[in-house]
N, C-alpha and C positions, 0 to 999 in steps of 0.2 A: 829542582831536581834532577838527578840524570835520569836518563831514558832507561837505565837497569831498573833503577827503584821505580820507575812510573810504571812499567812491566809487571813488576812483583805486586804492585798495589792493584794494578788491574786483575791481577790472576786471585789476589785476595778476596777481591770483589766477588768474582763471580763464585770462586769457591764458595763462599758463604750462600750466594743466590742459589747455585743450584742444590745443594746438598743438606743447607740449611745449619743448624747448631753445630758448630765445630770448636776443639778446643785448642788451647793455644798449642800444644804438641802437636796434635794432629795437623795443625795449619802450618807448625815448623816443618814437619816431615814432608807434608805435600810440597812446600815449596822452597825446601833443602837450605833454611836457614835456621838459625838458633830462635829460641823461644823468646829471648830479648829482644831479637828483631821485628817479631810478629808484635809485640806489645808496643814497641814505635811506630810500626805500620797501622795499627788499629786505630791508633791516635791521631794519625795522621790523615786515615779516612775520615774521621769524625770532625776533624778541623776542617777537611774540606768540603763538609754538609752532607757525607754518608750516614745515614742513621745507623750506626752499630751499636748495638746494645750489648753490655757483658751480664752475664748471669752467673751468681757466685752458686758454690755447692757442690756434691757430688755429680749431679748433671748438669752443671754449668757448661758456660763456654761462650761463645761468640755468636750472635746472628743478628739479621737485618730484621728492621721493622717488617712487621707484617705487611703484605701490599707490598713492599718497595723493591723495582727491577729495575736494572741499569739497562739503557739502550746501546753501550759503547762495547758492541758485538759485531762491529765490521773486522773481516780477517784484512790482514796484511798479505800483501805478494807470497813473501818467505812461509806465511802460515798457511795460505790457502795450498801451497805446494805441497807444504809437507803432509797433506791428510791422506795422500794414498799412502801412507805407511801406518797410518791408525791401528792397524792389528798386529805392529810390528816395532814394539818400543825397543827392543835391543837394537834393531838394525839401524832405526833411527836416530839414536844414539850416537851408531859408530858412524853415520854420516855427517852429523853434528847438529842434528835437527832434533834432540831430545826436547828442550825446554821449548823449541820453537812449535813442536808437535803437542803439546800439553797446554802451551797457552790455544792454540786453534782448537783442541777439543773441547775445552772449557768455554770459548766462544761459540761454537756451534752448540753445545749443550744450552746455553745460556738462552739460544735464540728459538729454541725449539719450545712449544708449548707443553704445559704438565703432563699428559699422556703420553706422546714420542719421547720428552727429554727421562721422564721414567723408564720406559722402555730400554732406551739407550745405555741408562745406567746398569739395568738387570742383565742386557747382553756384555757387557763390559766386566761385570762380576762374574758371570758362570762363564764366559768362552775364553779361551786365551791362545793365542797362536805361537808355539815356541820353535821357531824355524831351523836351529842347530839341532844337527843329529847326535843320536846316541852315542856314548863312548869313544868321542874325539872331542878333543880339544879344539876352539876356535881357532883359525889362522889367525896371527897377529897382521895386521894390515894398518899398519902407520901412515899410509900415504891414500887410504880412502877419502877422507875428506878432500885432500886436493884434486884427486881424481874427479871424485863427484861433482865439483864445483866446474871443473873443465867441462865436465857432460852439461851441467846446466848452461853454461856461456859460450857454450861451441868454442873451447879454446883448442889450439894444436898443442899437445905437449910432447915434450925432448924426454923418452924414457930410458931407463937402463932396468933391462929385462933377464930374469934367470929362467933358461929353458934347460930342458935335461940332456939336451946335447949341448950346452955352454951359454954364456952370456952374449945379450946383443943389445947395442944401442938404435934407437929408432924413432922417428917422429911419429905420431900417430895423430888421427881425428878422433876423439871418444864420441861413441854414439850412444851408448845407454849400459845400465849396470844393471846386473842380474846374482839375486841371491838363490845358490840352489845347494840346498842340503847345509844350510851355516856356512859356506864358502862363497863368498863374492867374486864374479867375474866381469870384467871389462869386455864391451864389444867395440871394436874400434876398426876404423878404416886405416889400412896401412899399406902403402906401396899397391897401390889400387884394387885392393882385397879387403871383404869385412874378414877381422880374425878376431878371435876370442881369447884374450888374457887371464890368469887369473892373478888377482890383486895382491896377495902376498909375495907374489914373486917379483913385484916391482923393488929393485933396490933404489931408486931415485927417480921423483917426477919433477918436472919443472916446465912452467908455462912457457913459451914462447913468446906471448903477445898477440900473436896472429889468429884471426878467428878462422873458422871454417864454414862452410855452408852442407849441412844434411843432404845425403844422395835422396834426390825426389823419389817418394812412395816407400823410404824404408819403412819397414814392419819391427820393430823389435821381438815382440813376442813371436812373431812367426819366424823369423831369421834364429830363434832360440830353439823353436820346437823341431826346425828341419835341421839345424847342427847337432841337437841331441840324437835325433835319428840316425843321422849318418854315424856321428862315434859310436851309438850303440850296435849299430850293422858292422863296424869297421871292429869292432872291441872280439864280437863273435864269429871266429873264423873257422869253427867246426863243430862238430854234434859228436860227443861223446856217449855211450850205452852204458848205464851204468843197471847194478842190482843193489836195492837198499832195502835193509833190514826196517821193521816198523818204526824204530827210532830215528833210521835216516831219511825214512819220509818225514818228520817233522822238523830235522835237521836242514832239509834241502832248500824250503824258502827262506830259513833265517841265513843260509851262507850264500845261497845265488838270488836271492829278491825274485823279482819277476820271472827271470828264466827259471829259476825253480819251481815255481807256481805252475807255468804253462807245463813244464816238463811233468809233473805230476798228474796235470788234468788229461794227459794221454797215456798214463800209465798204464800197463797192462795189467791182469787180473794175478792178486796175491797166491802164492804157491802155500805148500803146506803150514812152511814156516813163518809165512804172511810176509814175504820178500816180496819185492815187484820189479819189475825193469822198466827204467825209463829211457828217453833220449834227451841228453840235455846241449843248450847251447854252451859254447866253450870258447874261450879266448886260445892263444898261441898254445903251443904243448908246453912249454915252460911254466907261464903263468896256470894252465889248467892243471899242470902236475900238482902244482903247492894248493891251489884250491881243493882240490880234490881228496888231499891229505888232512883237512880240517876235517872231513866226515870220519877219519878214523876206521874203526873196525867195522864200522856202520852201512859202509858202502864196499862195492867190488867194481872196478873199471872192466866192463867185459871186452871194451872195442872202443876206437880201433887198436890193432895192435901194438901200434906204434907206442899208444899211451899206455895200456896198457903196461909196457915194458919198461916207461920212464916211471910209472909209479913204481913198479915193483923195484927197480934200482935204489928209488929215493928210498924205500921201506926197508932194502938190503944195508944202506950205508947207514942208517938210523940204528938197526937194530946190531950191527955191527958196533957203532958208538957207542951204546948204551950196555953192550954185552963185556965191554971192558972194565975191569975194576979199577977204581982210583983210590 
């Protein structure tokens, strides 16, 4: 019996132990095989001494004899390592750990006593974490598995990376992967500095065969928090004074996120028409102009004067463009 089929038979056994009676169709869906394969696997379990019972009829299916429990719940190294992605089945699959994670979860559930096992199932049935952001397709990440393997094995990567300033060839020491808003980032040591790379922008990656030593005391979560703080500070280069309509007040957090929420929290009192004045952190003038135009007629830029003129110029161009008959 090959290792793949052995793993599948164990998964089938644990499914029956954890969930009770299941139909052949349900088992086939869980194991991602055909119903015919399930029939063969059930026969193989029975031949090996596992007491599987087939029950016919509308409420029929397969189940284990009452009281039977397997002790084969030890986790492999790969399964144990996959458990940190237990709430992220999509990203686990992108990393090539989908089947390993499913097997690990079955084993953990089988090892739990009745009460905690039932609670674990209820949590899984009622709560689901969907990491990707709305209204944006996920980045294609063809090299993610290779990058993840290098992170795990501490192997130096030879990379071809596309930056906004051009492309670069560089050897990097991959320290960790971060999933942010559905986008994968690699944190790596390159040219004596820790840098962040968007995984979808790798044109090619290749292991050099060389191992590296992680920097002593490096904390991935701490690095990411500080890096995010610096990026946020660099993005917000100025402050815009705005006048917002009642609808504009609703749009501001939707368009500007946390910065919009903070601005509204410090807004002045509404005037007779319900408009309020706020101070909003914005990026460079060019970026801020485009961002503020998304508020349309629900906002007026009061200052700085340079930003007000830039928005007015953009509006004038649009007005002239749309005034022309085609």
